[in-house]
N, C-alpha and C positions, 0 to 999 in steps of 0.2 A: 472897552470894558467887557469883562466876562461876567455874565449874569448867572446866578443860581436859579435856573428856571425849570428844574425838574421836580420841585416840591409838589406834592398832592395834598398834604395836610397842613401846610403853612402858606399864608398869603399876606402880602402887603396890599391893603385895599386902597389907601389914600395917604397923602402926606401934605402937611401945610403948617405954617407958623411954628416951626420948631418941633413938630410932632409927627409921628407915624401911627396909622390905624392898622392893626394887624389881627389876623385870626390864627390862633395856635390850636389846631385840631379841635375846632368848635368853640374855643374861648377867645373872646374879642378883647384886645388890650390896646390902650393908647399909651405910648411911651415917647419921651423926648428924644430928639435926634439933632445933633448940632449941624448936620449937613443941610437940614431943611430950613433954608433961609428965605424961601418964597412964602407968600401969603395968599395962596389961591383960596377960592371960596370952599367952605366946608359944607357942601350941599347935601352930602349923603346923610341919611337919617341915622346910619350906624354910628356916626360920631357921637350922638347923644344917647346911644343905647349900648355902649361898651360895657363889658363886665367889670373892668377895672381900668383905672387911669392913674398913671404915675405923674405926680406934680413935682417939678423941680423947685427947690427953695432958692431964693435970691442970695441966701447966706451959705449956700452949698448943700449938697445932698438933696433930700426930698422925701416924699412918702407916697404910698399907694392909697387911693380912694377906691373902695370896692362898692360896686353897684349891684352885685349878685354874689351869692354864696358859692365860692369856688372850692373845689377839692384841694387838699393840702398840696398835692402834686398830681400831674397827669402825664400820659405818654404822648410822644410825638414821633411817628414813624417816618423813616426815609429809606427807600429801597429795602434792604434787609436789616437795617439798623433801627433801634428804638432808643429814645432818650426820655429821661425824666425831666419834666418842666415844672417849675414853680417860680412865682414872683419873689425875688430877693430884695433885700433892703436898699439896694442901689440900682433900681430900674431893670436889672438884668433878669433873665429867666433860666440861666444855666446852659444856654446854647446860642451860637451865632449862626443863623441859617445861611447867611451869605457864604460861609465856608464850604457848603456842600459842593460848589464847583471845584474847589481844591481837593475835596475827598475823592471826587470822581477822577480827577486828573492823576493823583498819586496812586490810586488803585490801579489805573491802567499801566503806570510805570512799573509797579510791582509785578503785575500779571505778565508783562512782556519782558521782564528782566532776564529771563532764561537762566535764573539761578536763585537760590534762597536769598532772601533779603532781610537784613537786620536793621530796624529803624530805631533811632533815638528821637523821641518827641519831648522837647523842652518847653517849659511853661505850658503844660499840656491841658490845663483847665479840666473840664468834665469829659474829655476823651473823645471828641468827635473824630479827630484825625487818627487817634489810636485805634478806634474801632474800625474805621475804614481800612486802615493798613492791615489789621489782624484779619478782617473779613476777606481781604484780597490775598491772604496767605503769608504775610510777613510775620516775623518775630519782632516784638515791640518792647522797648523800654520807655515807660511813661513816667515823666518827672515833673513834679510841681511842688512848690514850697508850702502849699496849703493842704493840710491833712483832710479838711472837709471836702475840697475839690477832688482829691484823689479818691476819697470814699464815694463821692458822687459818680465819678468815672467808673468805678468798679460796679456800682449799681447799674449804670448804663450797659456795661458789658454783660451783666446778668440778664437784663431785659432783652438784649440782642442775641442771647444764647451763645455768647463768645467767652464765657467764663473759663472754659477749658483751653482756650488758645494760649500760645506762649507769650504772655504779657507780664513784664516785671513792673510792679507798682512801687514807685519810689517817692517818698516825701523828703525833699531836700532842696537846698539852694541850687539852682540849675548851673550857674557858673562854677561853683565849687565842686559839684558832682562831676561835671565834664572834665575838670582838671584832674580829679582823682581817677576817672576812667582812663585818661591818657597815661597816668603813672602805672595803672594796673595792666596796661597793654591791651585793653578791650577796644575793639574797633567796630564801627557800624557802616553799613552800606548806604544809609540815607539818614538825613537829619531834617526835622521839622522844628521850627521855633516860632513862637508867638509872644515875644517879649512885651512887657508893659511899657507904656510911654515914659513913665517915671516911677521912682520908688525910693526907698531909703535903705542904705547899707547897714551893717551891724553896728557901726559907730555913729549912726545918725546922718551919714553923708548922703546928699541927694544924688540919685542916679537918674540920668536922662538918657533915653535911648539914642537920640541923635549924636550924643557925645560918646557913647559906649558901643554902638553897634559894630563898628569895624573890629575892635579888639575881641568882641564876643564871637563874631564869625571866625576871626583869625584863630582863636583857641579851638573852636569846634572843628575846623579843618584838620587839626591834628588828631582827632578821634575818628576820622574817616578811614575806611579800608583802602587798599591800593587800587581797587576798581569800583568806586562808588556809583550809585544809581541816580540819586538826586539830593538836592539841598534846597529847602524851601523856607522862606521868611515871610511872615505876615506882619503887617504894621497898621495900627490905627493912629499913628502919630501924624498930625497934619503937616508938620514941617519936614517929613521924611517921604519924599516922592518915590513912586515905583522905580523910576529911572536911577535914582541914587542907590537904592538897594541893589538894582541890577548891576550897576557899576561896581559895587563892592564885591558881589559874587563873581563877576567877570575877572576882577583883579586878583582874587584869592583862589578861585577854583579853575577857571578856564585855562589859565597859563600852566597850571599844574597837571590837570586831568584831561584837557581838551573839552569837548562837549559844547553845549549851547546854553544861553541865558535868555529867559523870557521874563517880562515884567509888565504889570498892568493893574488897573483898578479892578476890584470885584464889586458886585452890587446885586440888588434885588429888583425884579420887575414890579412896577406899581400899576395896579389894574386900572385905576381911575384915569391916570394920565397916559398910560401906554409907554411911559418912559422908565428909566432905570435909576434907582436910588443908589448913589455911591456909598459904599460901606467899608472902605479901607483899601489896602493895596497888598499885592503879593509879588515877590520876585522869586524865581526858581532857576537853579542850575540843574541840568540833567545831561546824562551821558549821551542819550539818543536824540535824534532829531524829532522832538515831540510835536513841533508845529506841523511837520509834514504828516505825522501819523494821527495825532488826536488832540493836540493842544487847542483849546477853545471850542471843542466839539459840542 
């Protein structure tokens, strides 16, 4: 497992009984986490002194219980980047801190590419990977179907003083946009995708990632340049293991472009236990031997 262990303003203090206790730049939150199936003692007093606690409902969804008056939003810095944080209606805060280990990785790939790099970031959410790539010197196309998330990402770019970097902000269906880019003849040197586990299509059809991931990657390969730098997939789908995603990337990219495929869980260090909380999976194809150079650094 690769841990996002370079945070200075974000910490996971403890985990137990389906919940994690976190500090977000001075704000203490308790949020549900399906990976936390253990029921260790909640001895820390901070469990009872959190600023806010998200309670999941047995019928689905849930709500926040606030024990302190919080600002509408606040900033969370990471290296040269800054992000706007606020509790949303479904437990999230607008950022997945475990992804920082991937931001560092792709930043190194961009900096060592020895050429200008154009990145397509699909299902790009509030722009963590977009900002990391732009900060490393890449030109980025940021695509998400939610107008609100794209606006949030633009605000993060402003906070990070990256508003003048070459970033295209696109509100669109990621699959349809990619197919149009292929027809337009536009090509990218790197692709990042963080697709949802499930969703509904325009006709109400159910879309499941494990049933659609191969075709999704297959289409995206056709928008790559002749000499691509990397292709990264994130997944929070429990039935889609890192090795399965790695197998897909190897099948569709290594045979065509050569290079190397890496796959692993990513996670966050937990201070109370000294262990690492699993937070999803990443598979990445890259042209250079990143394991020799800096993978898992």
